[in-house]
N, C-alpha and C positions, 0 to 999 in steps of 0.2 A: 417470462417464469422462462428459469434455465432447469432445463433438467440432465443428468452426466451421468450414465449407467457405467460400470465395470470399464472404465475406458482407458487403454491400455497403446504405445505404439512401441516397434520393436524397431532399431537400426540394423540392419545383418543380427551378429548374436547380442548386441547393447540394449538392453531393455528401457527407454528412458521417461515411460512413461508406464506405472503399474495399476490396472484396476480402479482407477478414481471414479466417486461418486458421490456425489451431491448436489442440492436442490436450491438455487435461488428465486427468491420472490421481487417483484419490484418495488422500488425501492428504499433497496437494498447497496449499498458497496462497501464491496470485498474487496479483503486485502489477499491477493495469493502472492504469498510469501514464500521464500525460500532460498537455501545459498546459491550460488552462482554452479550452473550447472545439476539445478535440482529437476529441470523437466519443465518449469516456469513457461516460457518463450515453445515450447512443444505444445505444452497443454491450448496455450492460447490461438494458436496455428490451427489447432483439429475444433476449437470451438469456432475459430471463424470460418472455418472452410477451408482455409489455402493448405492443410495437410489432411492424409487419408489415414483414420486410426485404422491399428491392425486388428483393432476389436473394440466392442464395444457402441457406443450410442452416443448421440449427442441434441437435444431440441429444444431448441429458438422459439417460442413462442409458441409450440405448438410442433412446427416446422423440423422435420429431421435432416440435421443439416448433410447427410452424406445421398439420400435419397430425392432432397427441395432442397438442394444449395440455393440456387438463386432468390426461391423464396426467404429463407433464411437470412440470407446476407442485405434481404430489402428491411429487413429492424434492425442491422449490426452499423455500428459504428468503431471504427477500428483507428488505433495509431499505434503501429507497429514503431518496436524497438530504434530507434533512432531517427525516428518521423521521416522517413524517408523524400523526397518532393524531387519535383524535374530540377535541376538548381535553377537552369539557363531560363526558367522564367519568370517571368515581373509575379507581385502574388494575386495580381487580379485574373492576369493571364491561366495564374494554376485554380483559382476554384472557378473562371468560369470554363474552363475543359473537366474540373472534376463535377463543376454543375451537368453538364449537355452529358457526360457518362452516365451520369444518374435518370437522365431522359427529361430533363429541365430543359425550356425553351422560351424566347420572348420574354415578356414580363415575367413570369414567375424565376425565371431563371434569375433575371438583376434583380427582384426583392430577396431573395434566397441570399446570393453572395453580396447582398448588401445587409442582411440580417447576421449571418456568419462574422462581417467584417467588423461591424456596429460592437457584436458582441465579446469578438478577441479583442477587441480594439486594435486594430490591423491598417485604420485611416492612412495614419503617418508614413507606414510601408508600401502601402499597393500598387506603388511605382518601380521598387526596387526587386534585381532579379534573390530570388531564393539565395543563390548561393553567398548572396555581401551580407545574410539575415544574423542579428545574433541567434544564439542556441536556445533563447527563451522566445525572441521571434517564432524561430523554426518549429518551438515545441506549438507556438499559438498556431501558427498556419498550419501544423496537422491534426489540430484540434477539430481548426475552422472546417478541414474535409472533411475529419471524421463525423459530426453534428450536421452538416448542413441538409440532410434530409430527415431531421429531427427523428435519429432514431430509438426504437425504444430501449435497446441495449448499447454500452458504449464499454470499450474493452481497452483498455489501456497499458500498453505494456512498456515499463520503465519510462514513466511519461515525465519524473524530473532529473532523473540520471544524468550527471553534467555539469547540472545547473548551477549557479552561485546560488546565497543565502536568498537575495531579494528573487531573483528569477524564478527558484522554488517557492517562493510561497506567493507568486503574484497568480501564477501555472494551477496552486491550489487552492487558492478562492476560484478560477475559473471550475475548477472541476467538480467544485461544492456549489457551484448558481446552477453546473448541466447534471446535479445528480438531481434532482427533483423530478419524481414522479416517474422514475427507468432506473434499469439496470447497472450499475458502474462497476467492473471486475476491472481490478489496478494490480497488476502485477510487479510486483520490487521483490529487492534485498536491501532494500533502506526502511530500516525500522521505525523512523519517525514518521512516514506516511502512513502509519498502520494508527497512529496514535491522533496525528493531523485530518486524517480523511475519513479510516474504515469505521464501519457500524460493524464489522463479524474480518473474520479471519481464516481463510483455509493455509494452513503451513503444510508443506510437501518436504519431503527432503529422497532423496536417491528415489525420486517417483512418485516417489506413493505418500497419499494422505496421515498425516498423524496428528493432526489436530482441526477442530472446527470451534470456533467461538466465539466468544469477543473480543476484545481487548482488553479490556475491563478482566473479565475473565482470566485469560493469558497472562495478563500480569499477577493475577494470583498466583501463578506457579512458579512465581520468582520466590528466593530464600531473601529477599528485603522487600518483600510484602510487608507492609505495618512495621520498616526496620524503621532506627531511628535513628539520625548522624547529631552530632552535637557539633557546634562551631567555639571553641574560644581560645582563647589568647592564654589562658592559666593553662596550667596543669591540672586537670582531673583525676580520681582517683578511681583510676578504671579497675581495680580491683573490686571497687565498692558498685560500682557500674555490676560484673559482671555477674556478682551475688544476686542482682535485682532478679524478681521472682518470673519467669516468663524468657530471660536472655539464653539463647543458645550459643552463643560467640559474639565475638568484638573485632572488629579489623579498624585499623589504626590507617589514613591515610597522610602517606609521608609528604604529599605536595600541599598539602595546605595545612597540618594536623589533627584533622577532623576526626575523629571516632562516632563509627557506626555500630551503633547493638543489632545485631542478627536475632530476630524472634523465634521462637521453637513454633511451631504449627498450630495457629488459631491463636499462639498469644497477642497481645494487642499491650504495645510497651510504654505508651506514654507516659498514663498515666503516673505508673511508679517513678520513671527517669525522674516526670517534671516534680513531684515529690518531694526526691533526691536531692533536686538541685535547689530545691527551697528549703528543706533541711542542710542542707551542707554550705547554703549563701554563696553558691558557686559563680560567679561572674561569665553568661553565658551570650555571647552573641548573637544564636539563633539555635536554634532545633526543629529539624526538618523531617518530617513520619511522611516515609515514603511511599507510592503507591506500587512499587513493583519498578523491574528493569528487566524490560523486554531483550536488551542485549543477552544478557546470565540467560533467559529462559533460550530463546533462540539458539546459541550457543547448546545448552544444555540437549533439548531437545532432537536439533538436526543432526548429534553427537551419538544420539541413542540413548545418553546417561539418563540415569533415576534421578527423582529429585533429594 
């Protein structure tokens, strides 16, 4: 378990993190979400003991990170933003070095290094210097050092930032495999990470916690939750669509000609929209019901706008 209580951090007169409190249980994958400068990385550094808080406390599986830092860090795995490694080392030498720093020797060291090489599929690059690796393999090496000691808590700061779509998919699959029976915290500003990986979202802005919900609950805050989008090559009667019960507004997408009907709060539009399509005999290529748009919720909440 992670217990964070009234955590704050000042840098001179700048308040980077303000009175954060939350609890995380084993088995949860937490998306720590916020815009650039929100205080995500500062919070991660305080959770891992790399930065002392100005006020408040952090307990990692019962260990106070300020008073029992080494004990707490023994159960932590940390991938900092950018996955910094010793670039002149080969992958194998770097992992052996990390294992020795963790206190492993002899057969146990060799077994743990082999395990993370197999787990992160690093076999074909173990002889390469880290400086020559792609960003995707760099992240894998960073993850390998973070999980070598099989930590109970895994903290990942922007784990897929800068990766191409294929590399992002690979790293996300690895994170899912690593998430079983441990706490995983992913600090990110990439919204697709939330729906792809997370069971819960902590959204911060200006250093303050403003939302603690599941991704589904967060998407329900969107004005597009239960919105219906129509794709048709024919011109549809927009006035008739706007007049349907439960329709709050209609948006036209100039890029593809689609029409999106925004529902009134709590309204379900699909049955009445579908009935109108059948009644008018419209040729509609696709009718899509939206679960909600996280980017719209993110912008509104982090700017302090109301629903």
